[in-house]
FIMAR-109362 format. One line per 5 residues: their letters; for each residue x, y, z of C-alpha. Coordinates in Angstrom, 3 decimals. Layout:
REM FIMAR-109362
A = X Y Z ~ ...
This chain:
REM FIMAR-109362
MDSQK = -23.721 81.363 -135.636 ~ -24.572 77.670 -135.468 ~ -28.175 76.725 -135.104 ~ -29.230 73.772 -133.021 ~ -32.373 71.882 -133.890
QQGSI = -34.079 69.158 -131.911 ~ -37.166 67.049 -132.209 ~ -39.444 65.655 -129.560 ~ -42.934 64.587 -128.640 ~ -45.381 66.506 -126.534
NVTSE = -45.889 64.433 -123.437 ~ -49.434 63.140 -123.659 ~ -49.345 59.682 -122.222 ~ -52.130 57.775 -123.898 ~ -54.272 60.070 -126.031
NIFPI = -53.697 62.737 -128.617 ~ -54.485 66.107 -127.018 ~ -55.513 67.837 -130.223 ~ -58.880 66.153 -130.875 ~ -59.708 66.873 -127.245
IKKFL = -58.931 70.551 -127.768 ~ -60.990 70.769 -130.937 ~ -64.041 68.976 -129.530 ~ -64.182 69.419 -125.763 ~ -61.981 72.154 -124.355
YSDHE = -63.838 75.084 -125.906 ~ -67.401 75.365 -127.090 ~ -66.599 78.209 -129.472 ~ -63.595 78.160 -131.803 ~ -63.267 81.930 -131.951
IFLRE = -62.082 81.877 -128.323 ~ -58.549 81.099 -129.560 ~ -57.875 84.782 -130.307 ~ -58.972 85.831 -126.836 ~ -56.636 83.236 -125.304
LISNA = -53.595 84.216 -127.392 ~ -54.074 87.933 -126.782 ~ -54.651 87.281 -123.082 ~ -51.328 85.429 -122.903 ~ -49.628 88.301 -124.714
VDATQ = -51.128 90.783 -122.226 ~ -49.938 88.623 -119.349 ~ -46.394 88.440 -120.739 ~ -46.351 92.232 -121.189 ~ -47.714 92.923 -117.710
KLKTL = -45.066 90.677 -116.196 ~ -42.324 92.629 -117.952 ~ -43.720 95.914 -116.646 ~ -43.772 94.450 -113.150 ~ -40.149 93.291 -113.436
ASVGD = -39.133 96.752 -114.632 ~ -40.999 98.456 -111.798 ~ -39.093 96.491 -109.145 ~ -35.727 96.797 -110.910 ~ -35.419 93.184 -112.066
YTGDL = -35.439 94.350 -115.672 ~ -33.381 97.418 -116.513 ~ -33.576 97.378 -120.301 ~ -35.622 99.694 -122.496 ~ -39.285 98.700 -122.433
GDLSI = -39.972 100.286 -125.796 ~ -43.376 99.986 -127.463 ~ -45.332 97.375 -125.517 ~ -48.306 97.279 -127.878 ~ -49.599 93.857 -128.884
RISID = -49.901 93.583 -132.656 ~ -52.294 91.431 -134.644 ~ -51.544 90.856 -138.325 ~ -52.956 88.689 -141.092 ~ -51.496 87.506 -144.393
KKKKT = -54.267 86.495 -146.766 ~ -51.876 84.923 -149.292 ~ -50.061 82.779 -146.746 ~ -53.308 82.282 -144.829 ~ -51.656 83.134 -141.525
LTVSD = -52.662 85.092 -138.456 ~ -49.934 86.385 -136.119 ~ -50.142 87.652 -132.547 ~ -46.990 89.519 -131.489 ~ -45.971 90.954 -128.130
SGIGM = -42.885 92.574 -126.623 ~ -43.272 90.925 -123.240 ~ -41.013 88.654 -121.236 ~ -40.677 85.985 -123.929 ~ -39.586 82.415 -123.175
TAKEI = -36.327 80.519 -122.862 ~ -35.839 77.000 -124.180 ~ -36.464 75.640 -120.698 ~ -39.681 77.610 -120.413 ~ -40.830 76.309 -123.790
EKFIN = -40.198 72.826 -122.500 ~ -42.073 73.563 -119.258 ~ -45.079 75.482 -120.581 ~ -45.590 74.009 -124.028 ~ -44.187 70.491 -124.188
QIAFS = -44.863 68.972 -120.798 ~ -48.612 68.565 -120.863 ~ -48.337 65.247 -119.058 ~ -51.948 64.176 -118.794 ~ -52.899 60.509 -118.847
GAEEF = -55.862 61.023 -121.175 ~ -58.904 63.025 -122.098 ~ -60.838 62.549 -118.869 ~ -58.007 63.611 -116.588 ~ -57.133 66.444 -118.934
MKKYK = -60.632 67.881 -118.669 ~ -60.648 67.408 -114.917 ~ -57.375 69.267 -114.506 ~ -58.450 71.960 -116.919 ~ -61.503 72.755 -114.824
KEANA = -59.460 72.706 -111.658 ~ -57.096 75.300 -113.097 ~ -59.695 77.167 -115.148 ~ -59.214 80.517 -113.464 ~ -55.485 80.427 -114.177
IIGHF = -55.494 80.243 -117.960 ~ -54.013 83.698 -118.154 ~ -50.545 83.325 -116.664 ~ -50.369 79.623 -117.522 ~ -49.354 79.876 -121.134
GLGFY = -49.848 76.281 -122.190 ~ -53.575 75.810 -121.813 ~ -54.548 79.070 -123.480 ~ -51.974 78.584 -126.202 ~ -53.279 75.195 -127.247
SSFMV = -56.633 76.708 -128.230 ~ -54.794 77.898 -131.363 ~ -54.938 74.349 -132.739 ~ -58.708 74.642 -133.027 ~ -58.213 76.750 -136.172
SDKVE = -54.700 75.816 -137.366 ~ -53.016 72.911 -139.060 ~ -49.596 74.331 -138.061 ~ -48.540 76.718 -135.295 ~ -45.160 78.435 -134.883
IITKS = -43.801 80.171 -131.800 ~ -40.891 82.574 -132.279 ~ -39.810 83.875 -128.889 ~ -36.920 85.553 -127.143 ~ -36.721 85.936 -123.381
YKRGK = -35.953 89.222 -121.676 ~ -33.067 87.233 -120.175 ~ -29.926 86.613 -122.178 ~ -29.999 83.902 -124.801 ~ -30.958 83.148 -128.341
AIKWT = -34.357 83.397 -129.917 ~ -36.213 80.111 -130.306 ~ -38.595 78.790 -132.927 ~ -41.077 76.048 -132.022 ~ -43.185 74.362 -134.687
CKGDP = -46.017 71.850 -134.409 ~ -48.484 70.545 -137.006 ~ -51.317 69.602 -134.716 ~ -50.010 66.266 -133.551 ~ -47.738 65.259 -130.650
QYTIE = -44.596 65.846 -132.799 ~ -42.823 69.217 -132.635 ~ -39.507 70.806 -133.626 ~ -37.577 73.427 -131.692 ~ -34.541 75.355 -132.936
DIDEK = -32.428 78.413 -132.199 ~ -32.788 81.382 -134.555 ~ -31.257 84.834 -134.876 ~ -32.549 88.375 -135.243 ~ -35.532 88.306 -132.986
ARGTD = -36.387 91.106 -130.577 ~ -37.620 90.438 -127.044 ~ -41.106 88.965 -126.860 ~ -43.192 86.344 -128.641 ~ -44.842 85.863 -132.028
IILHL = -47.512 83.191 -132.387 ~ -48.019 82.386 -136.069 ~ -51.120 80.390 -136.944 ~ -51.303 78.649 -140.311 ~ -55.067 78.524 -140.619
DKDSQ = -56.681 75.255 -141.658 ~ -59.138 75.023 -144.555 ~ -62.177 75.313 -142.265 ~ -60.903 78.490 -140.600 ~ -60.080 80.817 -143.512
EFAEE = -62.522 83.426 -142.165 ~ -59.887 84.327 -139.555 ~ -57.696 85.737 -142.320 ~ -60.354 88.390 -143.036 ~ -59.987 91.879 -141.551
SKINE = -63.705 92.194 -140.827 ~ -63.753 88.982 -138.788 ~ -60.675 89.912 -136.751 ~ -62.083 93.384 -136.122 ~ -65.281 91.772 -134.871
LLTKY = -63.411 89.456 -132.474 ~ -61.088 92.171 -131.205 ~ -64.059 94.420 -130.479 ~ -65.812 91.594 -128.661 ~ -62.946 90.201 -126.572
SRFLP = -60.223 92.833 -126.377 ~ -61.830 96.277 -126.361 ~ -60.873 96.956 -122.711 ~ -57.581 95.099 -122.282 ~ -54.923 97.007 -120.292
IPIVF = -52.249 96.840 -123.017 ~ -52.743 98.603 -126.398 ~ -53.869 96.162 -129.104 ~ -52.860 97.243 -132.622 ~ -54.538 95.933 -135.743
GKEQE = -53.834 97.744 -138.985 ~ -53.595 101.487 -139.533 ~ -55.884 104.421 -138.934 ~ -57.547 105.623 -142.119 ~ -58.353 108.983 -143.615
WKDNK = -60.614 110.110 -146.448 ~ -58.526 111.001 -149.468 ~ -59.369 111.180 -153.175 ~ -62.922 109.959 -152.496 ~ -61.800 106.847 -150.651
HVDTD = -60.448 105.655 -147.294 ~ -56.678 105.194 -147.288 ~ -54.275 103.980 -144.597 ~ -52.163 106.480 -142.668 ~ -48.879 105.811 -140.845
KDKVI = -50.667 105.820 -137.484 ~ -51.295 102.475 -135.765 ~ -54.940 101.633 -135.176 ~ -55.387 100.863 -131.466 ~ -58.680 99.042 -131.008
NNTEP = -58.989 99.095 -127.205 ~ -59.526 101.468 -124.303 ~ -56.772 100.473 -121.858 ~ -58.289 102.368 -118.919 ~ -62.069 101.837 -118.968
AWTKK = -64.137 103.652 -116.367 ~ -64.636 100.630 -114.101 ~ -60.868 100.364 -113.476 ~ -60.823 103.851 -111.962 ~ -61.820 104.957 -108.486
PADLK = -65.363 106.333 -108.105 ~ -63.887 109.515 -106.605 ~ -62.034 110.142 -109.871 ~ -65.157 109.941 -112.033 ~ -67.899 112.476 -112.711
EEDYT = -71.457 111.721 -113.827 ~ -70.585 112.617 -117.409 ~ -67.758 110.041 -117.303 ~ -70.221 107.321 -116.395 ~ -72.589 108.410 -119.164
AFYKE = -69.745 108.555 -121.701 ~ -68.679 105.007 -120.789 ~ -72.286 103.829 -121.161 ~ -72.317 105.316 -124.668 ~ -69.057 103.492 -125.374
LYPMS = -70.701 100.209 -124.354 ~ -74.075 100.847 -126.017 ~ -73.696 103.564 -128.680 ~ -77.339 103.601 -129.806 ~ -78.992 103.570 -126.357
EDPLF = -80.785 106.291 -124.428 ~ -78.942 107.673 -121.423 ~ -79.265 105.394 -118.372 ~ -81.260 106.367 -115.300 ~ -78.317 105.997 -112.907
NIHLN = -75.513 103.608 -112.059 ~ -73.833 101.542 -109.370 ~ -70.032 101.485 -109.216 ~ -68.882 98.146 -107.797 ~ -65.559 98.111 -105.967
VDYPF = -65.106 95.123 -103.653 ~ -61.891 93.493 -102.454 ~ -63.221 91.181 -99.728 ~ -64.292 88.358 -99.536 ~ -63.659 88.394 -103.302
NLTGI = -62.390 90.860 -105.878 ~ -65.024 92.588 -107.949 ~ -65.119 95.835 -109.877 ~ -67.574 97.101 -112.413 ~ -70.302 99.571 -113.264
LYFPK = -73.931 98.524 -113.564 ~ -76.469 100.827 -115.176 ~ -80.234 101.056 -114.806 ~ -81.502 101.458 -118.375 ~ -84.897 102.704 -119.442
IRNNY = -86.341 99.219 -119.787 ~ -90.090 99.843 -119.504 ~ -91.883 97.021 -121.349 ~ -89.336 95.745 -123.886 ~ -88.036 93.184 -121.416
EVQKN = -86.712 90.538 -123.798 ~ -84.902 93.094 -125.961 ~ -82.919 94.338 -123.007 ~ -81.450 91.057 -121.794 ~ -77.835 89.919 -122.387
KIQLY = -76.499 93.413 -121.778 ~ -74.193 92.797 -118.806 ~ -70.672 91.995 -119.951 ~ -68.610 89.721 -117.731 ~ -64.817 90.254 -117.637
SNQVF = -61.863 88.688 -115.860 ~ -58.916 91.077 -115.522 ~ -60.377 93.171 -118.365 ~ -60.661 90.075 -120.586 ~ -64.158 89.477 -121.933
VTDSV = -65.728 86.223 -120.678 ~ -69.398 86.305 -121.721 ~ -72.496 88.478 -122.093 ~ -74.852 85.565 -121.433 ~ -75.129 85.975 -117.690
EGIVP = -78.491 84.242 -117.110 ~ -77.988 81.652 -114.424 ~ -74.767 83.339 -113.351 ~ -76.532 86.323 -111.774 ~ -80.165 86.349 -110.577
DFLTL = -82.537 86.569 -113.503 ~ -83.804 90.046 -112.718 ~ -80.250 91.434 -112.740 ~ -79.968 90.501 -116.410 ~ -82.188 93.538 -117.043
LHGVM = -79.302 95.778 -115.987 ~ -76.616 96.946 -118.396 ~ -72.912 97.388 -117.773 ~ -69.731 95.558 -116.861 ~ -68.586 93.263 -114.072
DSPDI = -64.932 92.287 -113.722 ~ -63.463 89.801 -111.293 ~ -60.302 87.677 -111.331 ~ -62.345 85.280 -109.189 ~ -64.594 84.539 -112.169
PLNVS = -63.041 81.601 -114.022 ~ -62.154 82.459 -117.603 ~ -64.085 79.545 -118.994 ~ -66.723 79.451 -121.682 ~ -68.814 76.791 -119.952
RSYLQ = -71.798 78.579 -118.398 ~ -72.807 75.463 -116.490 ~ -69.418 75.534 -114.808 ~ -69.732 79.233 -114.045 ~ -73.177 78.695 -112.544
SDQNV = -71.856 76.103 -110.101 ~ -68.774 78.082 -109.103 ~ -68.939 79.263 -105.477 ~ -67.185 82.579 -106.183 ~ -69.724 83.385 -108.857
KKISS = -72.568 82.638 -106.406 ~ -71.024 84.962 -103.809 ~ -70.628 87.703 -106.388 ~ -74.237 87.250 -107.490 ~ -75.504 87.585 -103.921
HITKK = -73.348 90.646 -103.303 ~ -74.575 92.425 -106.436 ~ -78.200 91.812 -105.428 ~ -77.460 93.495 -102.103 ~ -75.625 96.406 -103.752
VADRL = -78.503 97.010 -106.166 ~ -81.064 97.008 -103.340 ~ -78.910 99.317 -101.204 ~ -78.445 101.774 -104.081 ~ -82.178 101.939 -104.738
KDLFK = -82.940 102.330 -101.044 ~ -80.448 105.206 -100.739 ~ -81.968 106.982 -103.716 ~ -85.453 106.556 -102.258 ~ -84.434 107.842 -98.821
NDREQ = -82.211 110.704 -99.986 ~ -84.164 111.962 -102.994 ~ -87.652 110.519 -103.077 ~ -88.838 113.062 -105.629 ~ -86.221 111.889 -108.136
FEQKW = -86.993 108.250 -107.304 ~ -90.695 108.823 -108.036 ~ -89.852 110.542 -111.339 ~ -87.899 107.462 -112.402 ~ -90.321 104.900 -110.985
DDLKL = -92.175 104.178 -114.236 ~ -88.834 103.201 -115.810 ~ -87.643 101.303 -112.737 ~ -90.908 99.523 -111.993 ~ -90.484 96.542 -114.297
FINYG = -86.977 95.861 -113.010 ~ -87.864 96.180 -109.315 ~ -91.151 94.279 -109.506 ~ -89.553 91.492 -111.537 ~ -86.799 91.219 -108.937
MMTED = -89.313 91.103 -106.105 ~ -91.238 88.326 -107.869 ~ -88.195 86.156 -108.508 ~ -85.881 86.777 -105.531 ~ -87.171 86.577 -101.957
KFWDK = -84.037 88.291 -100.622 ~ -84.664 91.204 -102.959 ~ -88.327 91.345 -101.897 ~ -87.253 91.638 -98.262 ~ -85.121 94.683 -99.096
AKDFA = -87.297 96.296 -101.765 ~ -90.742 96.110 -100.123 ~ -89.965 99.277 -98.150 ~ -89.246 101.423 -101.220 ~ -91.331 99.769 -103.964
LLKNK = -94.156 102.080 -105.022 ~ -97.777 101.948 -106.156 ~ -99.137 104.684 -108.449 ~ -102.773 105.770 -108.386 ~ -104.927 107.365 -111.083
DSKYF = -103.801 110.846 -109.984 ~ -100.128 109.856 -110.513 ~ -99.425 109.966 -106.793 ~ -96.936 107.424 -105.458 ~ -97.175 105.412 -102.243
TYDEY = -95.133 102.747 -100.508 ~ -97.089 99.609 -99.640 ~ -97.444 100.680 -96.003 ~ -98.506 104.206 -96.986 ~ -101.158 102.987 -99.400
KKVIK = -102.560 100.526 -96.906 ~ -103.331 103.459 -94.597 ~ -104.939 105.413 -97.463 ~ -107.503 102.724 -98.350 ~ -107.987 100.839 -95.093
EQQTD = -111.119 102.682 -93.930 ~ -113.046 102.741 -97.226 ~ -111.770 99.619 -98.975 ~ -112.005 96.886 -96.362 ~ -114.711 94.370 -97.233
KDGNL = -117.134 92.644 -94.867 ~ -114.674 89.775 -94.334 ~ -111.859 92.105 -93.275 ~ -109.930 91.878 -96.561 ~ -108.216 94.966 -97.934
VYLYA = -109.364 95.426 -101.537 ~ -106.933 97.163 -103.907 ~ -108.840 98.501 -106.911 ~ -106.852 98.912 -110.110 ~ -107.244 99.850 -113.761
NSVDE = -105.036 99.069 -116.740 ~ -105.878 102.314 -118.518 ~ -107.332 105.593 -117.261 ~ -108.938 106.333 -120.629 ~ -110.355 102.900 -121.426
EYSFI = -111.789 102.314 -117.944 ~ -112.678 105.927 -117.196 ~ -116.358 105.397 -116.377 ~ -115.552 102.615 -113.895 ~ -112.779 104.683 -112.290
EAATN = -115.212 107.589 -112.004 ~ -117.804 105.375 -110.311 ~ -115.204 104.108 -107.840 ~ -113.972 107.628 -107.117 ~ -117.534 108.853 -106.518
KGYDV = -117.900 106.018 -104.034 ~ -114.853 107.302 -102.114 ~ -112.489 104.594 -103.381 ~ -108.938 105.050 -104.677 ~ -107.824 103.341 -107.897
LIMDG = -104.303 102.185 -108.781 ~ -102.928 102.226 -112.322 ~ -101.412 98.886 -113.339 ~ -100.445 99.374 -116.975 ~ -97.146 97.479 -117.109
QYDLH = -96.487 94.388 -119.179 ~ -95.942 92.159 -116.146 ~ -98.268 93.881 -113.679 ~ -100.813 91.048 -113.723 ~ -98.132 88.552 -112.697
YLNHL = -97.032 90.958 -109.994 ~ -100.600 91.344 -108.664 ~ -100.707 87.609 -108.022 ~ -97.408 87.888 -106.161 ~ -98.656 90.807 -104.054
EQKLE = -101.801 88.903 -103.113 ~ -99.579 86.137 -101.735 ~ -97.247 88.538 -99.915 ~ -99.682 91.101 -98.484 ~ -101.785 89.750 -95.653
KSRFV = -105.587 89.629 -96.198 ~ -105.382 91.592 -99.425 ~ -106.764 91.116 -102.905 ~ -106.612 93.090 -106.151 ~ -109.757 93.744 -108.177
RVDSD = -109.988 95.537 -111.509 ~ -112.578 98.315 -111.447 ~ -114.552 96.905 -114.371 ~ -114.789 93.362 -112.991 ~ -118.128 94.031 -111.279
VIEKL = -120.651 96.738 -110.538 ~ -119.479 99.314 -108.045 ~ -121.731 97.999 -105.247 ~ -120.129 94.561 -105.456 ~ -116.471 95.478 -106.054
IPKEE = -115.965 95.708 -102.306 ~ -118.749 93.702 -100.608 ~ -120.095 95.452 -97.515 ~ -122.640 94.415 -94.891 ~ -125.275 96.886 -96.056
TIEEK = -127.534 95.901 -98.980 ~ -129.662 97.901 -101.416 ~ -133.343 97.012 -101.786 ~ -134.301 95.766 -105.253 ~ -137.388 97.315 -106.942
LTADQ = -137.887 94.735 -109.700 ~ -139.900 91.661 -108.737 ~ -138.790 88.144 -109.589 ~ -141.514 87.926 -112.272 ~ -140.413 91.209 -113.829
KLQLS = -136.789 89.999 -114.016 ~ -138.041 86.760 -115.564 ~ -139.833 88.764 -118.249 ~ -137.001 91.257 -118.860 ~ -134.259 88.656 -119.278
PVIKS = -135.319 87.377 -122.763 ~ -136.211 90.944 -123.812 ~ -132.643 92.076 -123.157 ~ -131.023 88.855 -124.415 ~ -132.711 89.406 -127.772
QVPSE = -130.303 92.267 -128.490 ~ -127.025 91.302 -126.786 ~ -124.121 91.299 -129.288 ~ -123.311 87.581 -128.873 ~ -123.811 84.497 -126.750
SYIVQ = -120.736 85.423 -124.713 ~ -122.848 87.959 -122.776 ~ -124.580 86.755 -119.607 ~ -127.533 88.900 -118.500 ~ -127.848 89.351 -114.750
FEAMS = -129.726 91.766 -112.468 ~ -128.237 93.657 -109.525 ~ -129.676 96.065 -106.989 ~ -127.790 99.291 -107.649 ~ -128.320 102.969 -106.980
ETDKP = -130.955 104.714 -109.094 ~ -128.267 107.165 -110.213 ~ -125.982 104.423 -111.525 ~ -126.094 103.493 -115.201 ~ -129.031 101.341 -116.369
MVITQ = -126.693 98.667 -117.724 ~ -123.010 97.919 -117.136 ~ -120.687 95.442 -118.845 ~ -118.197 93.686 -116.562 ~ -115.730 90.848 -116.973
AEFMR = -114.949 88.417 -114.159 ~ -111.592 89.128 -112.494 ~ -110.297 85.543 -112.405 ~ -110.901 84.511 -116.010 ~ -109.698 87.768 -117.519
RMKEM = -106.575 87.778 -115.388 ~ -105.768 84.196 -116.351 ~ -106.255 84.898 -120.063 ~ -104.150 88.058 -119.996 ~ -101.351 86.346 -118.078
QQFSS = -101.411 83.512 -120.620 ~ -100.385 85.989 -123.319 ~ -96.985 86.419 -121.615 ~ -96.492 82.771 -120.761 ~ -94.460 80.281 -122.795
GPDMF = -96.525 77.365 -121.463 ~ -99.528 75.675 -123.109 ~ -102.398 78.031 -123.934 ~ -105.086 76.846 -121.519 ~ -107.399 79.840 -121.930
GGMPD = -106.619 81.264 -125.372 ~ -109.141 79.034 -127.126 ~ -111.969 80.115 -124.841 ~ -114.050 83.121 -125.986 ~ -114.140 86.187 -123.772
SYNLV = -117.119 86.085 -121.426 ~ -118.892 89.264 -120.269 ~ -121.613 90.072 -117.779 ~ -124.325 92.481 -118.937 ~ -125.440 93.732 -115.537
VNANH = -128.907 95.316 -115.471 ~ -129.573 97.908 -112.771 ~ -132.748 96.591 -111.149 ~ -133.428 100.011 -109.620 ~ -132.860 102.333 -112.576
PLVIE = -135.992 104.266 -113.686 ~ -135.456 103.300 -117.357 ~ -135.320 99.609 -116.447 ~ -138.423 99.915 -114.235 ~ -140.197 101.709 -117.097
LASNV = -139.097 98.994 -119.538 ~ -140.592 96.309 -117.269 ~ -143.859 98.260 -117.217 ~ -143.859 98.640 -121.010 ~ -143.305 94.904 -121.465
DKAVG = -146.356 94.200 -119.353 ~ -148.460 96.723 -121.279 ~ -147.375 95.474 -124.701 ~ -147.431 91.697 -124.315 ~ -148.884 91.100 -120.861
TELVG = -152.166 89.737 -122.169 ~ -150.384 87.258 -124.457 ~ -148.181 86.129 -121.603 ~ -151.169 85.592 -119.332 ~ -152.731 83.391 -122.016
VDEKI = -149.568 81.257 -122.200 ~ -149.300 81.104 -118.401 ~ -152.915 79.890 -118.170 ~ -152.021 77.024 -120.520 ~ -148.913 76.186 -118.502
KPLKE = -150.666 76.219 -115.103 ~ -152.829 73.030 -115.474 ~ -149.915 71.190 -117.071 ~ -147.771 71.937 -114.031 ~ -150.579 70.762 -111.750
DISSL = -150.774 67.466 -113.662 ~ -147.003 67.047 -113.370 ~ -147.225 67.692 -109.630 ~ -149.875 64.958 -109.293 ~ -147.790 62.461 -111.238
EKLKD = -144.704 63.259 -109.170 ~ -146.686 62.483 -105.986 ~ -147.669 59.095 -107.386 ~ -143.962 58.330 -107.891 ~ -143.043 59.119 -104.262
GKKDE = -141.523 56.105 -102.506 ~ -141.345 54.001 -105.686 ~ -138.278 52.761 -107.481 ~ -137.987 53.686 -111.150 ~ -138.847 50.151 -112.325
EVPQE = -142.035 50.211 -110.180 ~ -143.449 53.271 -112.002 ~ -145.808 52.224 -114.850 ~ -144.530 53.088 -118.314 ~ -147.811 54.882 -119.048
EKDKL = -147.119 57.353 -116.232 ~ -143.540 57.882 -117.450 ~ -144.763 58.597 -120.987 ~ -147.429 60.999 -119.747 ~ -144.850 62.866 -117.596
EDLNK = -142.491 63.174 -120.560 ~ -145.334 64.478 -122.764 ~ -146.350 67.091 -120.175 ~ -142.751 68.345 -119.831 ~ -142.473 68.653 -123.624
KIADL = -145.696 70.675 -123.805 ~ -144.445 73.005 -121.046 ~ -141.102 73.416 -122.839 ~ -142.957 74.346 -126.037 ~ -145.101 76.873 -124.166
EKERG = -142.040 78.322 -122.399 ~ -140.440 78.739 -125.830 ~ -143.597 80.464 -127.039 ~ -143.449 82.737 -124.017 ~ -139.750 83.495 -124.716
DILSG = -140.495 84.194 -128.387 ~ -143.172 86.715 -127.397 ~ -140.727 88.555 -125.117 ~ -137.855 88.332 -127.616 ~ -140.148 89.653 -130.336
FGKDN = -140.912 92.671 -128.186 ~ -137.235 93.183 -127.350 ~ -135.796 92.828 -130.867 ~ -137.538 95.942 -132.160 ~ -137.247 97.997 -128.978
KVVRQ = -134.927 100.980 -129.493 ~ -134.603 101.706 -125.767 ~ -133.309 98.190 -125.032 ~ -130.688 98.475 -127.765 ~ -129.787 102.002 -126.684
MIDLA = -129.119 100.938 -123.092 ~ -126.973 98.002 -124.253 ~ -125.011 100.226 -126.649 ~ -124.432 102.809 -123.907 ~ -122.900 100.050 -121.794
LLANN = -120.727 98.944 -124.742 ~ -119.711 102.534 -125.414 ~ -118.592 102.994 -121.801 ~ -116.252 100.005 -122.286 ~ -114.869 101.183 -125.655
MLTGE = -116.581 98.172 -127.249 ~ -118.790 100.004 -129.753 ~ -117.083 100.573 -133.101 ~ -117.626 100.721 -136.842 ~ -121.152 100.171 -138.152
SLSTF = -122.519 99.551 -134.631 ~ -121.277 102.959 -133.495 ~ -122.782 104.680 -136.530 ~ -126.127 102.944 -135.945 ~ -126.029 104.036 -132.282
VNRSI = -125.503 107.681 -133.269 ~ -128.405 107.606 -135.752 ~ -130.673 105.900 -133.214 ~ -129.768 108.514 -130.592 ~ -130.921 111.245 -132.968
ELLQE = -134.172 109.381 -133.634 ~ -134.886 108.961 -129.912 ~ -134.236 112.651 -129.288 ~ -136.642 113.598 -132.072 ~ -139.292 111.250 -130.678
KK = -139.058 113.030 -127.317 ~ -140.120 116.339 -128.905
């Protein structure tokens, strides 16, 4: 049989297409295998369609797509038994890429991006990213000879008739020196698993192995690497719960079972199928991202879906498949595609509807799963207003007794007791029942309810709730003494006088652990603790939020600041004030008597200055005033030293401070041991 051979040039008007392919068309060279296998799948599917309608009556035979490598020849071959191509089709699909140059080529590529599969040429040319020569050996299902097309990565090609070729197409890549990794079994296995594990036509690569003579050996059985009928391609009615769980394990073999799933099955206004799973995400937020796999007609597109779907949906796991998603590796292009935006909006709605149904139909189960769902739902409500609008009716708050409430339900629970004098609803919360137990107990004894906010992003969410909930604010139970957590109209009378507080302040300051403690007095109940350590809500919240922020650390360099609040009505504090007076009162009176005439002299000098400008005051008067102020400062220091001297050796002062530290889990190590020994000493002294 005579063989005809012809030569020609690929029709690229002014620029060589191949540098464009290598540099611009694809951002990742490994995509070539996805494109070639996708074309092979398309050719096979077309043959099956022709057979189903009677336009092809021949024997279909084995339709598997076969991948093979030859390490010695440094080739990779993709073979199918699909419709093949005639010489005219080669000319149409391969040779006539009549673009005027790089810019127009890219423009047209984007325009036709969602049609790569089914338009052989564009996908095929990705093979030149890794090859210095590509051969096509193809025979059409129609009558005619087999054809061999050869090109070495430039506009020149050869095409010739050949014999002894079955129906279908072989693409033979002669790998270039920079792409030898694609002749390794491990690399091809990796790519096939990534891009082809759910294609609808069996993909064969190598042979199944068995353990024999202490080693793995090949059998005669083909190794099919893909599941041709993944769960998302089936109807929900045909699947049981165990089928969904089994498919989840297929996607994520090492993961815990998911909480539940959503089966997507939409055909208008766009086509979308898929299964999304709610994983047990809890607080390992970053670890769980990039788990949704995006497919187009069962062909893997990407698992980097940030910007393609709302950010909070990236916490879900699973698969989405739509022919309306362009099979293009450019995420920026995907993000601007209108079909993708519609799909994103629809999925948000489906997720909200599924959660709402679960809440309405089985609230008990919903509450059991809330601690796992909370991060996902709250994050969605923070970042998507549309999701907030839907989720605010089923989002829950959990209190210290592990009871769950919707926002409206909880508002009714606390409205009577926890409305402050300005009409604001005050939500009290704790981050830990154990660590803030004494403050929770004080709030409970007061008739207040306390929420538990122990999630990684709860502080961010509190800020969001304060913006969304009218006349509401969130206050941690240890941010102030119980009487001031929710300011009311009524006030408690204070038993300590101003002079007594003035005397007690340096006494107590003499034994505070560091300068970061601010001593202040509050009128509290006699039955409250003598001293309490609090930390201001605003500063603590800002510092804790900073830990989860990627921005500049505005607060991290600042030391923690605490309030040591002294109960001005506690009997021990009243007794301490009396003991101070007994022990050092006489000395203090002596200092005060020295200070009194100095202050009188200052008062006289200040009167002389009235109505005068600074330059009109004699220097002698200025010097005398400065000298008097210095003497008073020295006497005030002497006074403070007397009080500090009393305080430094006072066991009761230290004991009250340590009790406050102990209640906040802030007494450890040597300080805790010293506290225990001192407690024993004080008990013995009482005998």
